[in-house]
N, C-alpha and C positions, 0 to 999 in steps of 0.2 A: 744459609739466613741468605736475603735478599737484603738490597739497599740502595735508591736512587740517588743519582750526584750526578750535579753538573760538570760534562764532557769538562776537560780538559780546566780544569780548575782545580787547583789546591784542598785537599777537603782530608776531613778525619772520621773514621768506621768509627762504631761500636760493639764489642760481643764479647760472648764469655768465654773464659777456659775453663771444661772441666778434666779434675785430675782425675790419672790416668787408669784407669779399671778401679772407678766408684763412680759417681753421677753427680759427688758433690763439687760448687767453684774452686777454685784454686788461687788465690790471692796472692802467694812465695815462688810463683814464677817467674824465673829473666829468664828472657828468649838471650838467643844468642844467633852469631850470624851464622847466614842460611838454615834458620828454618821458618823462616817468612818471605815468602818470594810471591808473585804475582804472575799470572797470563791474560795476558790482555789479547784481545778477537783469537783466541784459539791457540796462540801464539805461544815461547815460555818466555817471560821478561827478565829475566832473573831473579836476584833479592832484590825484598824492595828499598827503598832508600833509608828508613825510621824503622826503627824498631816497635813496637806494640809498649806499652808503657801500661803497669796499674792502676784504677781509678780508685775503686772500692769495691769492698764485695764480692769478685770474682769478673769484674768488669774490665775490661784494655782497650787501651785505645789506640790508637794506629793511625798518625799521620800520614798523608798521601801524596805527595808531586804534584807537579799538573801534570809531569808527561807520565805516568802511572795511572792517570783515567781519561788517557784521551783517547780512548776505541769507544766504541758499542759495547764491549762488554771488558769490566776485570775483574777474575776470579782471584782474590788472594788466596792463599794458600799458607797455611799455619804447620806442618809438621818437630814436631822438639824432637830431633837427632842425637840426641844422646845421654840423658838419663832419660829421655821418656818419660817425664813428668806432667803433662795433661795431654787430654784426647784428642789428633788432628780435630781441625777447623777449617773451614772454609767462608766466607763472604764474596757474596759476586755480589758487584756493583750493573748497574744495570747504569747509562745516563743517557740526559736530556741535553738540549740547549741549541743543538743545528738539525742542517738537517744531515749531517753525518753518523749522532745519533740513534741510539737504540729508541729512547720514543725522545721524536722529531713535538719541538712543540707546533713545527709549523703545519705538522701532518693532524695533531689535534687537534688546530685549529681549522684547519679545512672538512673535516669529516663533522664537525662543528657547524662550520657554514652553511657545506652542505649537503643536512640533516634533515630529512620533506618532513612536513608537519605533520605528517600520516601516522610516519614509523618514532615519531616524539609522544605526541596525540596517544597511540595504540600501545607505549610502554608503561610498564603496571609500576618502572620505579620511581621516584619521586616524591610528589604532594598529591591531593585531588587536582583535577584541573580543573582553573577557576580562572575567570581574566585578572585578579590580582597577581598574576602570576607573570613570567618574562617570556611564557610558550604564549597565555593571551593577548601578553601586548603584539605578540609575532601574528598571531589570527587576529586579528582587529587590522592591522596592516597587510597583511598576504589574503585572506579567506574573502565569502562574501558576506557583507553587512546589508542589512537593510533597516529603514524604521518605521516604525508605523505607530500613529494612534500613541506618541512620547516613550514611544522604548523603543531602541537601537539595541536589534539582534544581530552576536558575531556568531557564525556561523564554523563549524567543524570542515575541514578538508572536502568533506564531500556535499560544502554548500545548502546541505537539506537539513542535516542533525546542528541544535540550537549545544553552542557552547557556552554563549553566557551572553546577559541581558543589561542593559545599561538603563538610565531613563535619561529623557533627552526634553532639554528646556528650549523654546519656542522662542522669539521672537516676531513680532510680523511684520516687520520690515525687512525679516530676511530672504533671500533664494532659500526654499526647501531642499534638501536634498533625500531621494527614497530611499536609494541604491547604490552600492561599489560596488566592483566583483574584480577581483583578481582576474584576469585570464591567465 
């Protein structure tokens, strides 16, 4: 099981505990010191500060301190060492929040900002291409547009395929603009 959490911030994770050699969730497990450890960025971090507590129906929660999630990845390892009441369990925590996190928000933003219009336009993910979308708004800002006979045409990045059109209202006292094309 993998979860995403903010780096270097105390957090809580939830997970099921399954009864040893069975398939049912166990509601009566009481962990002992040493049953729950963590590995941070591939290095053994020792026992977690806190132990899991049962919430309901075999689901447990574990409160983690900031220092237990201040790496790129923390793996919580649960091994019932004494009487073996539960199956072994692991929770993988990937972090976000700064450039040292596994998932840097700046990296995501950079990919979004630098993504070409063509790549976004060619993608089959998301809704149909339309002028009333973020992609359509960006097209109007960066792609060729032309105005003819009361219709404004916004083109795809090839400057020849129409992406959408808009009706243009003109005024005799205004200077006409017939075309804008981003180089």
